[in-house]
C-alpha positions as CSV (number, residue, x, y, z in Angstrom):
1,M,0.0,0.0,0.0
2,D,1.2,3.5,-0.7
3,I,2.7,5.0,2.5
4,F,1.2,8.3,1.6
5,Y,-2.4,6.9,1.3
6,P,-3.6,8.2,4.7
7,I,-2.6,11.7,3.7
8,Q,-4.4,11.3,0.3
9,Y,-7.5,9.9,2.1
10,F,-7.5,12.8,4.6
11,S,-7.0,15.4,1.8
12,E,-9.9,14.0,-0.2
13,K,-12.1,13.9,2.8
14,I,-11.5,17.6,3.4
15,V,-11.9,18.7,-0.2
16,F,-14.7,16.4,-1.5
17,S,-16.6,15.6,1.7
18,F,-16.2,18.5,4.0
19,L,-16.0,21.3,1.4
20,K,-18.4,19.5,-1.0
21,L,-16.3,20.2,-4.1
22,E,-16.9,18.0,-7.1
23,K,-14.2,15.4,-8.0
24,G,-12.7,16.3,-11.4
25,S,-13.5,20.0,-11.1
26,M,-10.7,22.5,-11.5
27,A,-11.1,23.9,-8.0
28,G,-11.5,20.4,-6.4
29,E,-8.4,19.0,-8.1
30,A,-6.4,22.1,-7.3
31,L,-7.3,22.1,-3.6
32,N,-6.8,18.3,-3.3
33,F,-3.3,18.7,-4.7
34,F,-2.6,21.6,-2.3
35,F,-3.6,19.8,0.9
36,Y,-2.0,16.5,-0.1
37,D,1.3,17.9,-1.1
38,T,1.6,20.4,1.8
39,I,1.0,17.8,4.5
40,K,3.2,15.2,2.9
41,I,6.1,17.5,2.3
42,L,6.1,19.0,5.7
43,I,6.0,15.6,7.4
44,L,8.9,14.3,5.2
45,L,10.9,17.5,5.8
46,C,10.6,17.3,9.5
47,F,11.8,13.7,9.5
48,I,14.7,14.2,7.1
49,I,16.0,17.5,8.4
50,F,16.0,16.1,12.0
51,T,18.0,13.0,10.8
52,V,20.5,15.1,8.8
53,S,20.9,17.5,11.7
54,I,22.0,14.7,13.9
55,I,24.7,13.8,11.3
56,R,25.6,17.5,11.0
57,S,26.2,17.7,14.8
58,F,29.3,15.5,14.3
59,L,30.8,17.8,11.7
60,P,32.1,21.0,13.2
61,P,33.7,23.4,10.7
62,E,37.2,22.8,12.1
63,K,36.9,19.0,11.4
64,I,35.6,19.7,7.9
65,R,38.4,22.1,7.1
66,K,41.0,19.6,8.4
67,I,39.6,16.8,6.3
68,L,39.3,18.8,3.1
69,S,42.7,20.4,3.5
70,S,44.5,17.1,4.0
71,K,43.1,15.2,1.0
72,G,44.3,15.2,-2.6
73,K,42.8,17.8,-4.8
74,Y,40.4,15.5,-6.6
75,T,39.4,13.7,-3.4
76,S,38.7,17.0,-1.7
77,N,36.4,18.0,-4.6
78,V,34.4,14.8,-4.0
79,L,34.3,15.2,-0.2
80,A,33.3,18.9,-0.5
81,A,30.5,18.1,-2.8
82,L,29.2,15.4,-0.4
83,F,29.5,17.9,2.5
84,G,27.3,20.3,0.6
85,I,24.4,17.9,0.9
86,V,24.2,18.3,4.7
87,T,24.9,22.0,4.8
88,P,22.9,25.2,4.3
89,F,19.8,24.8,2.1
90,C,20.2,27.9,0.0
91,S,23.0,29.5,-2.0
92,C,23.2,32.7,-0.1
93,S,23.6,31.1,3.3
94,A,26.3,28.7,1.9
95,I,28.5,31.6,0.9
96,A,29.6,32.2,4.5
97,L,31.0,28.6,4.8
98,F,32.5,28.9,1.3
99,L,34.6,31.9,2.5
100,G,35.5,30.1,5.7
101,F,36.9,27.2,3.7
102,I,39.0,29.6,1.6
103,E,40.4,31.4,4.7
104,A,41.2,28.0,6.3
105,G,43.3,27.0,3.3
106,V,40.9,24.5,1.7
107,P,41.8,24.0,-2.0
108,L,39.8,26.6,-4.1
109,G,38.5,23.9,-6.4
110,A,37.0,22.0,-3.4
111,T,35.3,25.2,-2.1
112,F,33.6,25.7,-5.5
113,S,32.4,22.1,-5.5
114,F,30.9,22.9,-2.1
115,L,29.3,26.1,-3.3
116,V,27.6,24.3,-6.2
117,S,26.4,21.3,-4.3
118,S,25.2,23.0,-1.1
119,P,22.2,24.8,-2.5
120,M,21.6,22.4,-5.4
121,I,21.5,19.1,-3.4
122,N,20.4,19.1,0.2
123,E,18.0,17.3,2.5
124,V,15.1,19.6,1.4
125,A,15.6,18.9,-2.3
126,L,16.2,15.2,-1.8
127,V,13.1,14.6,0.4
128,M,10.8,16.7,-1.9
129,L,12.0,15.0,-5.1
130,F,11.6,11.6,-3.5
131,G,8.1,12.4,-2.3
132,M,7.0,13.8,-5.6
133,F,8.9,11.7,-8.2
134,G,10.1,8.6,-6.4
135,I,13.5,7.2,-5.6
136,K,14.8,6.9,-9.3
137,V,14.5,10.6,-10.0
138,A,15.8,11.6,-6.6
139,L,18.9,9.4,-7.0
140,L,19.6,10.5,-10.5
141,Y,19.3,14.1,-9.4
142,V,21.8,13.6,-6.5
143,I,24.3,11.9,-8.8
144,S,24.0,14.5,-11.5
145,G,24.2,17.4,-9.0
146,L,27.3,15.9,-7.4
147,L,29.0,15.4,-10.8
148,I,28.3,19.0,-11.8
149,A,29.7,20.2,-8.5
150,I,32.8,18.0,-8.6
151,F,33.7,18.8,-12.2
152,A,32.9,22.5,-11.9
153,G,35.3,22.7,-9.0
154,I,38.0,20.8,-10.8
155,F,37.7,22.9,-14.0
156,I,37.7,26.2,-12.1
157,S,40.8,25.2,-10.1
158,K,42.6,24.5,-13.4
159,L,42.2,28.2,-14.2
160,N,44.2,29.2,-11.1
161,P,41.6,32.0,-10.2
162,E,43.0,32.9,-6.8
163,H,43.8,36.4,-8.0
164,L,40.1,36.9,-8.8
165,L,39.0,36.6,-5.1
166,E,38.2,39.6,-3.0
167,K,39.2,40.0,0.7
168,I,36.4,39.8,3.2
169,S,35.5,38.0,6.5
170,I,32.2,36.3,7.4
171,D,31.2,34.3,10.4
172,N,30.6,30.7,9.3
173,K,30.1,28.7,12.5
174,A,26.4,28.8,12.9
175,W,25.5,25.8,10.8
176,F,27.3,23.0,12.7
177,G,27.4,21.4,16.1
178,E,30.3,20.8,18.4
179,N,32.6,17.7,18.8
180,K,31.9,17.3,22.5
181,M,28.1,17.4,22.5
182,S,26.3,14.6,24.4
183,F,23.7,12.6,22.5
184,K,20.9,14.4,24.4
185,E,22.4,17.7,23.3
186,R,22.6,16.5,19.7
187,I,18.9,15.7,19.9
188,V,18.1,19.2,21.2
189,Y,20.4,20.7,18.5
190,A,18.6,18.7,15.8
191,K,15.2,19.6,17.1
192,D,16.0,23.3,17.3
193,Y,17.6,23.2,13.8
194,T,14.6,21.5,12.3
195,K,12.3,24.1,13.8
196,D,14.6,26.8,12.5
197,I,14.6,25.4,8.9
198,I,10.8,24.8,8.9
199,K,10.2,28.4,10.0
200,K,12.4,29.6,7.1
201,V,10.9,27.4,4.4
202,W,7.2,26.9,5.2
203,V,6.2,30.1,3.4
204,Y,8.1,29.0,0.3
205,I,6.5,25.6,0.5
206,I,3.0,27.1,0.8
207,I,3.6,29.5,-2.1
208,G,5.3,26.9,-4.2
209,I,2.6,24.3,-3.7
210,G,-0.1,27.0,-4.1
211,V,1.2,28.1,-7.5
212,G,1.6,24.4,-8.4
213,A,-1.9,23.6,-7.4
214,W,-3.3,26.5,-9.5
215,I,-1.3,25.3,-12.5
216,H,-2.5,21.7,-11.8
217,G,-6.1,22.7,-11.8
218,Y,-6.4,25.5,-14.3
219,I,-3.6,25.5,-16.9
220,P,-4.2,23.2,-19.9
221,S,-1.4,20.7,-20.5
222,E,-1.5,21.4,-24.3
223,L,-0.5,25.0,-23.8
224,L,2.7,24.2,-22.0
225,I,3.7,21.3,-24.3
226,K,3.1,23.4,-27.4
227,Y,5.9,25.9,-26.5
228,V,8.3,23.9,-24.3
229,G,7.5,20.3,-24.9
230,V,10.2,17.5,-25.0
231,D,10.5,17.9,-28.8
232,K,11.7,21.5,-28.5
233,W,15.5,21.6,-28.6
234,Y,15.6,25.0,-27.0
235,A,13.5,24.0,-24.0
236,V,16.3,23.0,-21.6
237,P,18.6,26.1,-22.2
238,L,15.5,28.3,-22.1
239,A,14.4,26.9,-18.8
240,T,17.9,27.4,-17.4
241,L,18.0,31.1,-18.5
242,I,14.5,31.7,-17.1
243,G,15.6,30.3,-13.7
244,I,18.6,32.5,-13.3
245,P,16.8,35.9,-12.5
246,L,14.6,34.1,-9.9
247,Y,15.4,33.3,-6.3
248,S,14.0,30.5,-4.2
249,N,15.1,27.4,-2.4
250,A,14.2,23.8,-3.2
251,A,11.2,24.0,-0.9
252,G,9.6,26.7,-3.0
253,I,10.5,25.5,-6.5
254,I,10.1,21.7,-6.4
255,P,6.3,21.8,-6.1
256,L,6.2,23.9,-9.3
257,V,8.6,21.4,-11.0
258,S,6.3,18.6,-10.0
259,V,3.2,20.2,-11.6
260,L,5.0,21.3,-14.7
261,T,6.2,17.7,-15.2
262,E,2.7,16.4,-14.6
263,K,1.4,18.8,-17.2
264,G,3.7,17.2,-19.8
265,L,7.0,19.1,-19.6
266,A,10.0,16.8,-19.8
267,I,11.5,16.1,-16.4
268,G,15.0,17.2,-17.5
269,T,13.6,20.6,-18.6
270,T,11.9,21.3,-15.3
271,L,14.9,20.1,-13.3
272,A,17.2,22.3,-15.3
273,F,14.9,25.2,-14.3
274,M,15.1,24.2,-10.6
275,M,18.9,23.8,-10.7
276,A,19.2,27.3,-12.2
277,V,17.0,28.8,-9.6
278,T,18.7,27.2,-6.6
279,A,22.4,27.2,-7.8
280,L,22.6,30.2,-10.3
281,S,20.2,32.8,-8.8
282,L,20.8,36.5,-9.4
283,P,20.8,37.4,-5.7
284,E,23.5,34.8,-5.2
285,F,25.7,36.6,-7.8
286,I,25.1,39.9,-6.0
287,I,26.4,38.4,-2.8
288,L,29.3,36.6,-4.5
289,R,30.4,40.0,-5.8
290,R,31.6,40.7,-2.3
291,I,33.9,37.7,-2.6
292,M,34.7,37.3,-6.3
293,K,35.7,39.7,-9.1
294,P,33.2,39.8,-12.0
295,K,35.3,37.6,-14.2
296,L,35.3,34.8,-11.7
297,I,31.5,35.1,-11.3
298,V,31.1,34.8,-15.0
299,I,33.4,31.7,-15.1
300,F,31.5,30.1,-12.2
301,A,28.1,30.8,-13.8
302,T,29.2,29.6,-17.2
303,V,30.7,26.3,-16.0
304,V,27.7,25.5,-13.8
305,G,25.2,26.6,-16.4
306,I,26.7,24.3,-19.0
307,G,26.6,21.4,-16.5
308,I,22.9,22.1,-15.8
309,I,22.0,22.2,-19.5
310,F,23.8,19.0,-20.1
311,T,22.1,17.3,-17.2
312,G,18.7,18.5,-18.4
313,Y,19.2,16.9,-21.8
314,L,20.6,13.8,-20.1
315,F,17.5,13.5,-17.9
316,N,15.2,13.9,-20.9
317,F,17.1,11.2,-22.8
318,L,17.1,8.7,-19.9
319,L,13.6,9.3,-18.5
320,V,11.6,10.3,-21.6
321,N,12.9,8.1,-24.3
């Protein structure tokens, strides 16, 4: 039986029994989508964020810096990308840790791998993709995101861009626990962190699912497929370019991705849009200007953008054909 069936049952009772909306109607389907996805995503997020927070409590910044600084350059890229999964959920908050790694002597390529993976792949994105698309899409997304992060960091390091960094100092200790915490303290830490993240993302979740519900109920599938269907070669790069001026985190954008996919857009196209929003947002570039010179920002955006577009086409090939 579907583990989410009780949530679906509860949602249908509210919409079709309590509110008396007709099954199959635009309003009924939109509201049913909204209630079901909101409850499901919030429950999954609480569970996953709490679990990841326990893991994070064993990873104070000093330990991470020591590990990354002592490894070979390619190994440090892989480890930095993996660390990004359990660190800040949006690009702007990841920048503080990015600078901390640079100041601690972590290889620059590894810090870029972290900067890409942290907002793109995190517990929020993973749980929402799993809940909406299933384990296959979630795993493919994690693997592709890690590969983008790893190779982006390696490529940028080959350019020796150290002279393109600005000098600035940012506190970066707030996202991790301490080595000597007791297990009870780790539980308290995880609980508090979970509350903090939920407080920050619940509005994005509601808005994202609300927009998705409206599209689900009211926008004809044929209209979207006509202009950005899987047969349109320009759909993936166009979706990537559209995503760059926007700013959101995974919690706000994945519900929209889910609905666009349900409406007939290719999964690779919608995921390219999500990757661009979370990893290449315009507000991120504005903050990065405090750390990087414009030339390095352009290099970073170009390398990551090419990786996103390639991944979008790859997803479309693997999951549509």
